[in-house]
N, C-alpha and C positions, 0 to 999 in steps of 0.2 A: 504493500497500500505505500502510495507517494503521500507526504505528509506537508511539504514546504518542495514549492514550484517556482521559481524566482525568474524570469525570461526576459532579456536586455533591459536591466532593470537600472535606474536612472537617478540620480536625485539633485537637480541643480537648487543652489540658495545663495541669492543675491548677486548671481552671475558667478559665483563659483561652483567648480564641476565637487560633489561628496562623493558620489559613488557614479560608478560608470561600466555600463556592460555587463553587468553580474548575471550570469546565466550558473544557475545551481538548482540542486533537487536534492531531497532528504527522503529518506523512506525508513520505514516501521522499525523495521530492526536498526538504525543506525544508532550512532551518538557522537554528535560532532564539537569540536574545541574550534573558536574561530579566533587567530593571531595576526598580530600586523603591530609598527609601531603607532605613536599618538597619531591623530591625524588621518591614519590607515581607513577612517568608513566604517571601523567595527561596533560603536555605541547607533550610528545611523543605519544603520544593516539589523542591528536589534530593535529597532524603534520600530521599522517594515513590520519585524517580522512577531511582534506584538498590536500588531495592528494600530498603530498610535500614528503610525507617520503615510502618507501616500505619496509614493514616488514621482517623480518629475512623468517620469517616462517608462513603460514598461508593462508585466505583467506579473500579477504574484498572487498566486493561490498556498491558501491554509489550510490544512485540513479538508480539504476538498470546497473549499468555495473560494473564490472570487474576491478578489480586495475592489471595489466600487459595485459590487454587486449582491451583496452581502450586508444585512444587516452588524456593522459591527459591534453592537451590543450585545446581540447575540453568540458573538465568536468569540467574544474575549472571554468570556467567560472558562472556557475549555483550551483556555494558555495561562501554564502558572509564570508568573517573574519575579525573582530576586536580583532587585538592583537596588545601587545608592540613593538613586533619586526617588524610588518608592519609598527607602528606609526615611527618607526626609520630611515627607508625608505624613508619618504615622504621628499622630499624638502622644507627645513623651508619655502624657500621662495614661497613658491608654493600659490595663493589663494584659499582661503575658496571652491569656489564654485570648484574650477578647480581640487584640491583634492577630492572631490564626483564625478564631471563628469567626470575624467579622468577612473574610475573605468569599464565605457563602452568600452574601450580598452583594461581595461587591464593593465593599466601601469598606475606609477609613477612618474609624471612629465609632464607638458602638453609640445609638441611638436610642431607637421605638422598635426595633426588629424583631419580628420572631422566630427563635429557633428551636428548634426540639433537640430531645436525647440523643439521638442518634449525632446532632453536628456536636454538642456538649463532646459526645464519646471520641467522636473525631478527630476533634482539633487537640484533645488531652494525648491520647493515640500519637498524633504525630508530635507531639513535642515531646513524646517518651524516644520514637525513633531518631530522634536528632539528638537526645542525651538532654534536653534540658525541661524535662517536665516539671524538674524542682522549683523552677522559674513560672509558674502560673501564675501566681500572686504578686508577681514582682512587676512596675510598672516601668513600658518599655524603655523609657529614658535613662534608668539608669542599668540598666545592661551593658557588659562588655562589650569590644567590637566582635568578637568569636560568637557572643550570645547572641547578639543581635542579630547574627548573619544565620544561625540557625533558627530562629524564630521566622525571620523571612522564608526562608525554605521551606519551614514549616507550612505557611501562611501560604503560600505558592500552590505546594499538594493538597490545602485545604478542598480544593472542586474537583480533584480527582481528575487533573488535567490530561490533555491528548499529549499537549506539547509544553515543556520546561523551557523556561529561560533564562539561563543562571548569567550576570554581569557580573562578573568577579568579585565572583562567592569568598574568595581568600584574601583578597585588598585589605591591607591596614593589618590583617593577625600577626601574631609573633611566632618562632617556628615552631612551639607548641601546637597555635592553634591551627596554622595551617597542616602541619600534617593531621592533626583531627578531623579538619575540616575535607583533606586529600581522603583519607578512609571513608567519610562517611560517603561521600561524594561515587566515591569506588563500588561501593555495594550499590547504590542508586541506579548506578548506568550498568550495574551487571545483572540488574534484577531485568527479567525478562517482562513482568506486567509492569514494569515503571514508565511511564510517559515517554516518549523520544525525548532528548533534552541537549541543547542548544549553550555550550560555555565559551564566554568567552574569559583568556587573559592576556596578559601582556608576558607571563612566564610559563616555559614549558614543564617548568619544577611543580606550577599548581596543578599538572593535569594530572586526575585518578585515571588508575588502569580502567579498562572499563570503555575507553572512550576509542572507536574504530575508524574514527575520521577526520579531516583534519582542514580547513580553509585559512588561506592565508592570506590578505590583503596588505596591498601597496596604495596609497597614494589614491585610494578609491577604486582600485581594480582590484581584480583576484589574478593573484599571480598562480597559485597552484591550490588543488582542489582535490582531495581523493581518499583511498585507505590511509592512514594517520604513519606508515610505516613507509610511503614512498611518500609523502608530503615533509614531511619534519627531518630534511635533509640540513645539514650545513649547507651545501648551495645555495638551498630555497630561504632558509633566512637570513642566510648572510647578503642574500640580496633585499629581502625585505628592511632588515635593518640596514644596509650596507654598513657594515664594517664584517670582519671576517670571523665568525663565528663556529665554532665547531658543539656539534649534538650529539650526545650518548646517549644509550636508554640500557639500562641494569634494571634487572626483576621487575621489568614496565612498567618503570619511571624513567622520565626524561629530564635532561640535564643540560645545561648551556655555558659553553664558558669562550670567552675572547682568543682565538689563535694567533699566530703567528703571524 
């Protein structure tokens, strides 16, 4: 089953080309990582995948629905999102349990919505799966960076989405937090019942085992896409970052270092 299909997608803002000629497809049994330097267009591409940005040109099909001919408010609940932009919109005084629970209604900040026992049970089960069930009564604004990221992923999974978008989930974490996050994401990406996941990162060390494919962007264009072993090479990433980069893989983990 095809989950994502982009045909000749381009985005122009204020006369500047942010994305150009993106032809890319994702199938249901794939797990992808998107890499590239700052300004490569990663966040813009993620906004298109979230249904929050329409391209200037080209055709976008998400979950079998073509952008421009589907009710976007019906499509968005089928897509789970974890991003710093979303985090900034969560009320700091909101209880952690409610941060996850309110995803069932697609809102931020609990008000007068009605939730049943299934909703409450699922939100707590997701917090437990991410190792933060003990934070359920804490307020979101008191969480550490790592705790906040795990709560956001639990929220993203609340509606049982068909597509999961993770925008730099390990950004800002210390070494322990990063490794914990990578381990949890690896468990998720290896689960055949989990949603198709698209991960954005700047660092190959943050790619969890279980990711099957990679897409590399440079200056708004795709320079490589396909099975991860064929894309995450020294040549490709040296081209993308315009530095001599050596890529290694040990025990299904990726590592980068500057070459001579």
